[in-house]
N, C-alpha and C positions, 0 to 999 in steps of 0.2 A: 728409662721411662720413669717419669715422676709419679708419685702416688696419686695425684689428682687425675692422671690419665688412665689409671687402671680401671677396668670395668668393675662396677658394683652390682652384684646380683640382688634383686629385690623379689621377695616372695609375696605373692598376692593371694588372698583367699579365693577359692574356686569350688564352692559347694557342689556344683553340678559337674565338676571336672571338665569344664569347657575350655579352660586355659591350659595351653601346653606348657611343659616344664621349661622350655626355652622358646617362648612365644614371640617376643619382640625385643628389639634393641632400640633404646632411646639415647640419643647423644646430642651434644651441642657442638656445632662446628662453625666457627667465625660468626657467632651470634645467632645462627639458625638452629632450630630444633629439628632434628632428623629422626624419623621413626622408620624402622625396617621390620617387616614381617619376616620372621625367621623360618618360614615354611610351616606355620601353625596350621592345625587342622581346621579351625573355624575362622581364621583370618583376623585382620585388624581393619577397623573402619574409622574414618575421620568425619566428624560432623562439623560443618562450618557455622558461622554466626547466622546464616540465612536458613539453616535447617537442611542444607544439601549434604548428602552422605556420599563419600567415595571409599571404595575398598582399596587397600594398598596391595600392590603386586609383590608377591614373595621375593625376597632377596634384593629389592630395589629401595634404596633409601628415599624417603619422601619428606619434603619440607612440610612442617606443620606450623601454621601461623599463630600468632598471639590471638587468643579467643577461641581457637578451634579445640574441639574435644576429641580425644582418642578413646575408642571403645575396644577393649580387649575381649569382651564377652563376659557372660556370667555376672553382669551388673558392675563390672570393674571398668571405670573410666577415669581419665584425668584431663584437665584443661590446661593448655599452655598459657602461662601468664608472663608478663614482662618482669624481669628481675630488677632489683633495686641497685 
């Protein structure tokens, strides 16, 4: 397995302890960004560009489109952007 394929753990601040130690997996597969809720206590939500929110199903990789925002809880979010 090449180094670029190894998982990289990212620690995010969670003052209220709302984010689980292994909360979610984010990966790129054939150009798609896939986010998987790893059975977190508070879940993972995705907000689309129209303001619609969907909650991810634990253990199921979900495609997150460019412009959509992933909410891990406790004020921690990230938005998927097109790479250069």
